[in-house]
Residue, then its C-alpha position, 0 to 999 in steps of 0.5 A: x469522467x469527461x474525456x478530451x480528444x485532440x484532432x490534428x488535420x490540416x484539412x480545416x473541414x475534416x478537422x471541424x467536422x470531426x470536432x463537432x461530431x464528437x462534441x455532440x457525443x459529449x467529449x471535449x475537443x481540441x483542434x490543431x491545424x498542424x503537427x506542432x500545434x497538436x503537440x503543444x496541446x499534448x504538452x498541456x497534459x489535458x489530452x486523453x486521445x489524439x486523432x491525427x492525420x498521417x500526411x501533414x506539412x512540417x511535423x508529420x503524423x509519424x513524428x506526432x505518433x513517435x512523440x506522443x507514444x514515447x513522451x506521454x505513453x498511455x494516450x491512444x493515437x489514432x491514425x488517419x490516412x489516404x487510400x494510397x498510404x496504407x503501408x504507412x498506416x501498417x507501419x504506424x500500428x507498429x510503432x504503437x498506434x492504437x488503430x488507423x482508418x482510412x479517408x473518406x472516413x466512416x464516422x460510426x466506425x471511428x466513433x467506435x474506435x474512439x470509444x473502445x480506445x478511451x474505455x482502455x484509457x480509463x481502465x489504465x487511469x484507474x490502475x494508476x490510481x489504484x497503484x498511487x493508493x497502494x504506494x501512497x495512501x495506504x502506506x503511513x509512516x512505514x505502516x501499510x494498510x488499506x483495511x477499516x481497522x488500520x484506517x481507524x489507527x492511522x487516524x488515531x495516530x494523526x490526532x494524538x501525535x500533535x499532543x503530550x499525552x501518553x499513549x498505550x499501544x496494545x496488540x499481540x506480539x508481531x503486529x507492529x506496535x512499535x511502528x505505531x510509536x514510531x509514526x506518532x513521534x515522527x508526526x509529533x513537534x518532538x520529531x527533531x529529537x531521536x526517539x529513546x526505546x526501551x524493551x522492558x522485558x529484556x531487563x532484570x529488575x535492577x538492570x531496568x531501573x538503572x536504564x531507565x533512571x541512570x545511576x550515580x558512581x558507586x550506586x552499586x558493584x560495577x558502577x565505576x562511573x555515572x550513567x545517565x538513564x533513558x529518561x534523561x536522554x529523552x529530555x525534550x523528545x519521546x520515550x517508548x517502553x516496549x513490554x510495559x507489563x513486564x516492569x516490577x512494582x519497585x520500578x512502577x512506583x518511580x515510573x509513576x512519579x516521573x508521569x506525574x511530577x516529570x521528576x526522578x533521582x538516578x539510582x544511588x543519587x540524591x539531586x532531583x533531575x526535572x525532564x520533559x519526556x513523552x511516554x509511549x508504552x506498548x504490551x501484549x497483555x491485557x492490562x485491566x486484568x493485570x491491574x485486577x490481579x494486582x500485578x500492575x499499579x492501576x494509577x500507573x495504568x490510568x497514567x499511561x492510558x490517556x490514549x489507547x490505540x489497539x493494533x489489530x491482528x493480521x487475521x482481522x485485517x486480511x484486506x491489508x495482506x495482498x499490500x503487505x505481500x507486495x511490499x515484502x516481496x519488493x523489499x527482499x527481491x532487491x536485497x537478494x538481487x532477484x528478479x521476482x515479479x510476483x506470486x502466483x495464484x495458488x501460493x497467494x490463496x495459501x498465504x491468504x488462508x493462513x491464520x498468521x499467529x505471528x502477525x505481520x513479524x511471521x508474514x515478513x520472515x515467510x516472504x523473506x524465506x520465499x524470495x531466498x528459496x525462489x528459483x523463478x521469476x514468480x513465487x510458488x507453493x513450493x517456495x513457502x514454508x511447509x505450514x503455509x504451503x500445506x493449505x491446499x485449494x479447497x472444494x468448498x469456500x467458507x464464508x463466515x456468518x456476520x460479514x458483509x456482502x462485499x466481503x463475502x463477494x470478495x472471498x468467492x472471487x479470491x477463492x474461485x481465481x486461486x482454484x483456477x490458477x488466475x484464469x480470469x475467463x474460466x473464473x468469470x464463467x464459473x461465476x456467471x458474470x462477464x469477464x469485464x464485469x469480473x475485472x471491474x469488481x477486481x478494480x473496485x475491491x482493490x484485488x487486482x494484485x490477488x489475481x495472480x496469473x494471466x487471463x487465459x491458459x492460451x495467453x489470449x486477452x480476448x473477451 
């Protein structure tokens, strides 16, 4: 990326000389003869670094420094000063200046300081972009995921949402099938109407039929008034039939007719009711096996399965675990009024290693429990349920056959970070790479949130 340097100095020769020098270094350069002109450039938003003289008429370098650091934090400011103003330069450092040089300038030294400052600027911008991705691109209508598996789900949702096609969502319990249904409805032309939801497994055969199609007064004992069914309520909207594999053969026949003809009668009624309803169904069963076993009508299955979306279990989308952990941590910390800033490396390693048979639902409940139990500003192994905290650090790292080189490298980095309690310097030494290389790989792989603790045991950030 090409950076833009702003040079503010009321001495024309210094200003233009520095400008020419940095242009030859490949930078974009802006020149300002006074503080106000320089601040105007900064306000336009196209400046990555400021070099300013300290003593100028009008708006001084001190004021430029104060304004830049408070109004546009993240832009490094390098202060230039005469020999007689060292104390002022030191004070500027306290006020947030990146560095200072005395005149006459050592151009090589200034160039080195600029390069170092812009490297930090680049890392900061990359981190900001990463945060935007975590908060934006990886969140899709309340579904969180950056893994390739979830990106496929997101793409299918976007493609099917504008249509009228029936959708069958499959996947294990707790993977978030209802969230997928919500997303399809919310992105559809029917989103102005409430989506009607029915949990088919929670109702008996007679109650389910009445729930879906309604009943007339006197249709059965206790039916003291006419009641509209869920299909009627979902007219011009969407109906979500959860656990569709549990419905009995009698209801299956009536449901097939609704899908074919968009017509039905209430229980105990003779009037035919026409509806315009989009059907989304979900199940954790293997529907082809259910059809083969004669428990589910084949013709109904194909009517429901116009578009099939398989939601992967959490163990097959481990790249999403850090995103989900952070999202649930923020949610429950706020809900419980706790100042919990993160999860330590050992706890993260245990959370990552666990198999999550209950999928996202189990992970969410685990994080709620951990937040409630946490008495510090960071979740530790002691705050996790025993089934998860019992997964200790292992001396060996297991990399399954068939994974990509990138996945293998991510696993090795993650496990070593956990074993070293988040100490990046020690981890880099063990891996035989430089600390900057480790930092770059953590950013490239979106693993900054996995790294847990600080850099060094003594708190130092030196390379």
